[in-house]
N, C-alpha and C positions, 0 to 999 in steps of 0.2 A: 388217299381215302382211308379212314379208320375201319377196323373190322366191326361187324354189326354189334357184337357184344359191348364194345367200347361205346358205340353210339347209344345203345340202350342205357348204359350206365350214365351217360351224360344227360340223356333225356330225363332220367329219374332225378338227377341233381337239379335240373331246371324246373321240373313240374312237381316233384314229390313222388314217393314210392307208389302210392295208390293211383297215380294218374297215367301209368304206363302198363300195358299188359302184353305178355307174349304167350299166355296160356292157350294151347291149341283149341280147347273148347270155346273160349271166348273169341279167338281169332276167326273161327269158322262162322260166327254170327255176322262178320263184316266182310264176307266174300263179295267180290264184285265179278260177276260172271264166273269164269273158271279159276280166278286167281284169289288166293288167300294172302292177306298182308303178313309181313313179318312182325309187325307190332301195331297196336292201336294206342293212340294217345288221347287224353282227355284234358285239354287246357281249360283253365277257369276264366281267362280274360284275354283281351287283345294282346297284351304284353307277352303272355305265355305262347300265344299263337305265333307271334313274331319270333320268339326264341326257337320254336320248333321248326318253322319254315327256314329260318336262317341256317340252322344246323343241317336241314335237308338240302339246302342250296349248296352249302360247303361240301357236302358229301355226295351230291348228285343223286338224291333219293327221290323216287316218285311218290307224290303225296296226293291222296284222294280225300277231299272233305266229305263229311257224312253228318247229316242232320238226324232225321228219324228213319231214314231209309226208304221213304215212300217213292222216291224217284230214282233209285239206284239201278233199276232195270233200263233206264234211258241211256242211249248212247252206245258207242262202240265198246268192245272189251278194252280195258286199259292195256297199253303196251307194257307197262310194268307197274307193280304195286308193292312198294316198300312200307309205306306208312298210311294208315287211315287216321285222319284227324277228326275226331268226334266233337261236335259242338254241344253235346248234351248238358255239359256243366256251365255253358255260357247261356244261361236261361233267365237273365235279369231284364226286367222292364226298367229302363234307366230314367225315363222322363215321360210323364203324361201331362200334357198341357191342353185340356179340353177347351179352355177359354179361347185359345188360338188354334184349336183343331190340329194339333200335331202330337206325335208320339215317337219316342226313340227307344229301340229295343236291341238286344243282342241276338245273334243269329240263331241260337238254339232255342229261343222261345217258341212254343207251339202257337199256331195261329188261333186255336180255340182259347188259349190263355190270354191272348191279347184282347179278344172280344169279351172275355170274362172280366178282365181288369177294367175295361171301359164301362162295363155294366155296373161296376161298383161305384162309378162316379155318379150314377143316377139310380134308377130302379128298373132298367130295361136293357135287353141285350139283343144282338143280331143272330145268335145261335141258340138253339133250344137247350140251354145249358143245365137244365135239371138232369139231363142224361149225361152230363159231363161235370159231375160234382167235384168239389175240391177234395183234397186228401182227408179233410176232416168230415167228409160226407155231408157238407152243408150245401144247400141249394144257393147258388150265388146270383140267381137272376129271377126276376118276376116281371110281370107286365103291369105294375101298378101305375105307371105314369107313361106318358108319351114324350119322353125327353131323352137326352143322352147323345152319345156319338158312337161311331163304329169305323173300323177300317174296311173300306168298301172293296174287298176282294172276294173272290168266289173260287178258291183253288180246289183241285181234286183232293180227296181225302182230307177234307178241312178239319176233321177231328184229330188227325195224327200229324199232319205236315208241320214242319218248322218254318218260320218266316225266312230263314236263310235259304232253305231249299226252294221255297216258292220263288224267291227273287233270283236265285241261280238258274232256275229253269223258266222263269217268266210264266209260271203256271197260272192259267185262268180257266174259268168255267163259263157256264151259260150267261151269268149276269155281267160279263164283260160288255155285253151289248149296251148297258146303261153306264157302267162304272169304268169301262175301259180296262187296260192291262195294268199289271203291277208296276211296270216301268213308268206309267203315267202318274203314279201316286207317290213315288219315292222323291224325297227332297234332298237327301244327302246320304253318303255312306262313309264308313271308316273301315278300311280293309288292310290286309297284309299282302304286300306284293311278293312275287316269287323270290326276291332277294332277301326277304325278311323285313323290309322297311314298312313302317306303318304310314299309310297315306290316307288322306281324307278329301272329300269333295262335297260341296253343297252345304246346306244348313237348315235352320228351322223355318225359314221364310220361303214363300213360293218363288219369289224373284231373287234367287241367291247366286245365280251363275251368269257370268258374262263370257261370251265365246262358246266353245264346245262344252257340253255337260258331260264331264268325264264319268260321273256316277252312273250314267245310263249305259256305259260300256260294260259294266259288270252284270247288268241285268240280262239274264238269258245266256250268260257265257259258260254255264255249267262248271264254274270254279276253275276254268282254264286260264284265268288271268290273275288269280290270287284267291285269298280266303276272305269272304265278306264277313265282318265281325259285328258291326253295328250299323243300324239303318234308322233314318228318320222319315216318317211318312206323314202325309196330310190325311186328316180324318174328315168325315162328313157327319152332320147331324142325323140321328136316326129318322127313318121315314115315319111319318105320322100314322100311316096305314100300310099294311102288307097283305097281299092276297094272291093266291095262285088259282088260275083257271085250268081245269083239266078237261080235255075233249078227246074223243076217240072217233076214228074215221075208218070206213071200209076200204078206202083206196088211198094210195099216196097222192094221186092227182087231186083228190078232194082236200086232203090235209095241206098240200102245198098251195092250193088255191086259197084256202083260208089264211095261211101265213102271208102270202103275197098281198092279199086284201088288207091285212093289218098294216103292212109296211107301206101301202099306198096312202094311208091316212097320216094325220099329224100326231097320232097317239104315240106315247113313249113307254113301251113296256121295258121292264128290267131284263127280261129274258124271254126267248121263244124257243123252246126245245121240242124237236120232233124225234120220236123214238119208235122203233119197231116193237111189235108185241113181245118179242124175245127179250128185249131190254126192259120194257115196262114190267113184265111179270117177275123180274128178278130184283126190282128195287127193294131195298131193305126197309120197308115201311108198311105197316098195316093200314087197312082202310082205304086203299086207292085201287081196288080191284076194277073199278069202272074204266080206268085208264087202259087196261089190257083187254077190254071187252071186244075190241076190233083189232085188225092187223096194224093200225098205226095210231099212236097217241101224240097229242100236242099239249105241252104244258106251258102256260104263259105266266110269268111273274110280274106282278104289279106292285110298285113301291113308290109312295109319294104322299101328297096331302089327301085327306079323306074325300073331298069332292072329285079330285082328279081320278083317284082309284075307282070310285063308284061309277064315274062316267065311262072309263075304259072298260070296266067289267061289263056294264050293260051293253055297250056297243060291240065288244068282241064276242059276247055270248050270242047276240043277234047275228053277227057275221058267221059264226061257227054253225049255227042252225041253218042258215041260208045255204051253206056249203054241204049240208047233209050230215052234220055231226050225229053219231049214234048215241053218245052219252055226253053229259056235261056235268061238272061238279066244281065246287070251289073249296079252298082251304084258306083259313084266315089266321094271321098273326103266328101263334106258336106252330100250328099245323103247317102253315106256309114255310116257316123256317125249317121244320123237320123234314119236309119234302125235299128241299134243295140240298140239305145235308145228306139225305139218302141218295140223291143223284150224284153227289161228290164221292160217295162210297161205293158206287156201282162197280167200278173197275176192280176194287179189292174183292168184292163178292164173286165176280166172274172168275178171278184168278184162283180163288179157293176151289171153285167148282171144276175148273178146267186147267190141269197142270201144264198143258201145251198151249195155253192162251197166247194168241198173237193179237196185239192191239195196234191200231194204226190211227194216225191223225193226218187228215188230208185238208190242206188249206187251199182255197180257190177264191177267185173273185166273188164278192158278196152276191152278185146277181146270178152266179152259177151254182149256188148251194144245192138247188133241187136237181140239177143235171148231175152234179157230183154224187149226190145221194143215190140217184137211180143207177148211175154207172157202177157204184160199189155193190148195190143190191143185185144187179144183173150179173156182174162178174162172179160173185160168190155163189149165186144160185146156179149158174151154168156149170161151175166147177164142183157143185154139190158140197160146198163147205158151209156148215152151220155158222151163223153169225148173229150178232146183236148190233144194231146201228143206231147212232144218235147224230143229230145235226144241231149245232148252235146256229139256228137260222138267224140271219141278220149279221152274222160275223163271217160267214163263208167257211166255217170249220166243221168238218164231219169226222166222227169217231166211229171206227169199225172194230169190233172185237170178234175174232175168229175163235169159236168155241171148240177147241181141239184137246184131246187127251194127251198128246205128245208121244204116245207109245207106238203109234202106227207111222213108220217112216214114210210109207207111200203117201199117206194123207198129208204129212208135214211137207214132203217134197212138192206135192201138188199146190199146197198153200204158198210155199216159197215162190214157186214159178208164177202163180197168179199175182202175188204181191209185186214181184219184180216187173211184170208186164204193166200193172197199174201205175207203178212208179214212173215208168217211161212215158206212159200215156199222159199223166198229169203234168209232168215236166214240160211236155210239148204244148200245153194249153195254159201256161202261166200259173200252174198250181204246183204243189209240192206234197209229197207223201213221206211222213216220218214214222218209222217203226218204233213204237214206244215200249212195247213188251214182247219178248219172244224168248223161248228157251235158249240158253247161251250157245249150245252147240250148233244152232242154225244161224247165228249172227253173221258168220263169215260168208254165207251165201246170199246175204241181203244187203241192199244199199240202205243202211239204217237211216241216214239223214236225207236221202233223196239227192236231187241236184242242188248244190249250194248256190248256183247262179253267179252273177257278175260280182257279187259282194265278196266272194271267197278270197281273191287276191289281197284285198284290204285286210280281211280277217287274218290271213296268214302272216302278213307283214306285222300286224299288231302283236300277234302271238310271238313271233321271232324277236321283236323288239323288247317286249315286256318280260318274256320268259324264254330267253335264248337256250337254256339248258333243257327246256321242256319237262319240268318236274311237276307242274300242276295238272292233275287229272290227265296224265299223258295219253294221248290217242283217243280219248273218249268223245271229243267234240267233233263238229262238222269237219269232214275231210281228213280225219285222223289227227286234228290239232291237239 
């Protein structure tokens, strides 16, 4: 193995002088938990990624891919961190084929920029992009027509996240109820394996794979199987009408009864989100105070043809009133989009307010979402731990944010003990608890990924086969893979 100075010189020869940094001030911006990398590299394309990874493989260097950093709190602390591979310069949209509803992009493209690019094909977009102007400060979207297409994902921090990070974490938000997960939208990938080889799978057509769909292995793998460089996705036509219904309820029983009534019908909402008042009041959006007028709020996204949305709006409003809704309101088109963007940004707002923030994602059977929500609320109330709760009702996913300042070790220890007990409880009932955010020094005391279940032996064999040296995101994935 070469000394690290020789490796840096070789990296500079491969990528160029300005594409490698070892400056301490810059390295500190790419810390992963308690570790600071020895160098950060900024490749410009898949070939350069291949060169970097091949060099890392030859010299047994630990490599952590980095997009915009929105998901870097996820996972175990890395076992080692030699290189951070930033995809920030891999920000090209390679192909837009709206006629066939496909798009091909590099990993470093921000999700908001994909939606903006699709908006330029017509005159309408899926994000409120006047808040996300181009570098020239030009507004790139209007609602002059009801046409166009969009990438039907709803990731957390939709204004900041890169598409590579979204795919690496299989990140999804409330509207996965209608549009499903990112893994269901991907048609093909081009990636760099841990050996440095460039491999590809899938293509631009929906039926492009016979046998096992290898591209799906990379989705949600947290970069543990290689570096995803290019992806092709299927698009959808923009909904003709978009509307959000907001209701508040005095009790969780009333809110959950309304939600259950909705799912007993044939209506197809895009999302049904249940939030506690502590979550509603922190949404970064003006003009939605009615949602936090009672202890529990319910937001319902409706997206589709005008008659269908009108029918769902009327029927659901009637249902909510019959269940005792204290307030009801609606947001249309741009305001609808702005609301769900605010929901995606809620985690970032809470983290700024609470340096000791601990966020949990609990997955349980869809039919058990209300039981899971109440179990979380009860556990944190009994432990006197302030929290904000959300439920992607209809998906079985509940999000809990413990609002801690991190300076009181006694409170943090109590939170850790409570979370560990909940993790054991949910693993016994076919659920799982993943700790998504927590101050680094407490990670060792938590089961970050919960019980990996019967799939873990297969995951371990895949990792050992594809990455025998363990250089890709070493130790951060499930079970320390």
